[in-house]
RODO-2510 file (C-alpha; in nm, 4 decimals, decimal comma):
residues 149
     n   res          X          Y          Z
     1     m    -1,0226    -0,9839     4,3335
     2     p    -1,2045    -0,7331     4,1020
     3     t    -1,4976    -0,4837     4,2031
     4     t    -1,7610    -0,3631     4,0184
     5     t    -1,8513     0,0106     4,0773
     6     e    -2,1360     0,2098     3,9510
     7     p    -2,1326     0,4837     3,6702
     8     v    -2,0664     0,8134     3,8086
     9     a    -2,3854     1,0142     3,7469
    10     p    -2,3979     1,2512     3,4843
    11     l    -2,4104     1,6206     3,4827
    12     c    -2,7361     1,7321     3,5608
    13     g    -2,8213     1,3394     3,6286
    14     v    -2,8991     1,3336     3,2857
    15     v    -2,8372     1,0527     3,0042
    16     a    -2,6706     1,2437     2,7394
    17     s    -2,8976     1,1977     2,3612
    18     p    -2,9437     1,3112     1,9995
    19     d    -3,2846     1,4426     2,1601
    20     v    -3,2350     1,6253     2,4513
    21     v    -2,9879     1,9272     2,5095
    22     i    -2,8511     1,9880     2,8539
    23     t    -2,7933     2,3479     2,9718
    24     n    -2,5889     2,3115     3,2945
    25     s    -2,5548     2,6025     3,4914
    26     t    -2,3826     2,6754     3,7994
    27     q    -2,8101     2,7605     3,8802
    28     q    -2,9933     2,5164     3,7556
    29     c    -2,9931     2,2184     3,5506
    30     s    -3,2106     2,2759     3,2395
    31     v    -3,2936     2,0512     2,9061
    32     s    -3,4445     2,1047     2,5808
    33     t    -3,6517     1,8042     2,3584
    34     h    -3,9626     1,7181     2,2039
    35     v    -4,2973     1,5894     2,2772
    36     g    -4,2478     1,1807     2,2473
    37     v    -3,8664     1,1399     2,4113
    38     t    -3,7619     0,9464     2,6260
    39     i    -3,5232     1,2119     2,9263
    40     h    -3,3670     0,8828     3,1527
    41     i    -3,1870     1,0146     3,4731
    42     l    -2,9185     0,8784     3,7076
    43     l    -2,9158     1,0412     4,0716
    44     d    -2,6007     0,9892     4,2947
    45     p    -2,5368     0,7560     4,5370
    46     g    -2,4394     0,8003     4,8119
    47     f    -2,8814     0,9109     4,8925
    48     n    -3,1554     0,7672     5,0082
    49     w    -3,3618     0,9138     4,7210
    50     g    -3,7435     1,0253     4,7624
    51     m    -3,9719     0,9842     4,4100
    52     p    -3,8833     1,2395     4,1327
    53     s    -4,2153     1,4053     4,0711
    54     s    -4,2987     1,6718     3,7521
    55     d    -4,4876     2,0018     3,8542
    56     s    -4,6817     1,9812     3,5324
    57     t    -4,8544     1,7529     3,2750
    58     a    -4,5722     1,8183     2,9723
    59     v    -4,3818     1,5408     3,1592
    60     e    -4,3819     1,1969     3,3319
    61     v    -4,1751     1,0257     3,4984
    62     v    -4,1832     0,5975     3,4972
    63     n    -3,9675     0,3510     3,5611
    64     v    -3,8107     0,4496     3,8841
    65     k    -3,5506     0,1696     4,0140
    66     r    -3,3569     0,2479     4,3726
    67     q    -3,0671     0,0875     4,3998
    68     s    -2,9023    -0,0049     4,6894
    69     s    -2,6455     0,1753     4,6861
    70     g    -2,8726     0,4694     4,6852
    71     r    -2,8324     0,5589     4,3174
    72     l    -3,1805     0,6080     4,2021
    73     d    -3,3048     0,5260     3,7765
    74     a    -3,5885     0,7078     3,6136
    75     d    -3,6969     0,7887     3,2556
    76     v    -3,9261     1,1023     3,2229
    77     r    -4,1153     1,0889     2,9302
    78     t    -4,2420     1,4047     2,7319
    79     l    -4,6117     1,4242     2,6604
    80     r    -4,7011     1,7800     2,5168
    81     i    -4,5603     2,0732     2,4430
    82     g    -4,4688     2,3424     2,7855
    83     l    -4,2435     2,3574     3,0610
    84     a    -4,1790     2,1377     3,3904
    85     t    -3,9324     2,1003     3,6696
    86     v    -3,9193     1,7073     3,7571
    87     s    -3,7239     1,7609     4,1525
    88     a    -3,6229     1,5160     4,4085
    89     t    -3,4777     1,5793     4,7487
    90     g    -3,2429     1,2780     4,8794
    91     s    -3,0745     1,2306     5,2329
    92     i    -2,7760     1,1069     5,3202
    93     l    -2,6936     0,7517     5,3276
    94     c    -2,5086     0,6706     5,6239
    95     p    -2,3709     0,3074     5,7278
    96     p    -2,5742     0,1492     6,0407
    97     g    -2,5581     0,2513     6,3882
    98     q    -2,3053     0,5364     6,2737
    99     p    -2,4164     0,9175     6,3557
   100     c    -2,5236     1,0452     6,0915
   101     p    -2,5245     1,4383     5,9326
   102     a    -2,8221     1,5826     5,8889
   103     l    -2,7947     1,6117     5,5069
   104     a    -3,0299     1,6710     5,2743
   105     r    -2,9621     1,7163     4,8389
   106     l    -3,2496     1,8702     4,6127
   107     w    -3,2335     1,7419     4,2568
   108     a    -3,3634     1,9566     4,0193
   109     l    -3,4577     1,9652     3,5970
   110     h    -3,5801     2,1929     3,4403
   111     i    -3,7738     2,1008     3,0595
   112     t    -3,8751     2,2782     2,8043
   113     v    -4,0153     2,0312     2,5782
   114     g    -4,1255     2,1681     2,2052
   115     a    -4,3423     2,0217     1,8390
   116     s    -3,9897     1,9191     1,7247
   117     t    -3,6299     1,8814     1,7027
   118     p    -3,4492     2,1187     1,3988
   119     r    -3,2756     1,8247     1,3112
   120     s    -3,6632     1,6837     1,2914
   121     a    -3,7379     1,9836     1,1131
   122     a    -3,4238     1,9596     0,8398
   123     l    -3,5152     1,5732     0,8210
   124     r    -3,8728     1,6860     0,6794
   125     a    -3,8038     1,9961     0,4448
   126     s    -3,5539     1,7296     0,3576
   127     s    -3,8185     1,5005     0,2574
   128     l    -4,0242     1,7339     0,0815
   129     r    -3,7286     1,8511    -0,1300
   130     s    -3,6895     1,5614    -0,2791
   131     l    -4,0939     1,4644    -0,3239
   132     f    -4,1239     1,7805    -0,4931
   133     a    -3,8050     1,6591    -0,7093
   134     k    -4,0183     1,3716    -0,8174
   135     g    -4,2313     1,5317    -0,9392
   136     v    -4,5039     1,3716    -0,6167
   137     f    -4,5686     1,7411    -0,5021
   138     q    -4,5841     2,0373    -0,7306
   139     p    -4,5577     2,3627    -0,5761
   140     l    -4,8902     2,6124    -0,6086
   141     g    -4,9770     2,7501    -0,9111
   142     v    -4,7842     2,5069    -1,1755
   143     s    -5,0157     2,2159    -1,3091
   144     n    -4,8220     1,8934    -1,2970
   145     g    -5,0117     1,8011    -1,6443
   146     h    -5,3123     1,5860    -1,4989
   147     g    -5,5162     1,8076    -1,4710
   148     g    -5,4638     1,9907    -1,1574
   149     g    -5,2952     2,3185    -1,1120
***
């Protein structure tokens, strides 16, 4: 009989993305990203997780879903430049009628939201070089023969 299992929660509870840089240390989990990115989080099964919340208006927690296993899925939308900590507490799930230790867990993610990523800045610079090469823009002080500059 086949069985299904839920995926293991990713590093720091953050699903990998090209727009999110994850830094994990023994003290804290941190990510760096830019405005307009959605960070998807998955918190470990086996705990009854409370609602994740942010201490800043730089991000908002949305689309929170709880699984029967205790796993929590949610999205964190980056709204503006700034720093934020999103956190949630979880108490261990125990089978009904069984003794259960009073075990709780704190999950926290420190988020740095910047204006743009180096990758998007490089793409913008590349696009501008292309426009200059096509003669769409001219460097200051250079005339394009059409009366400007």
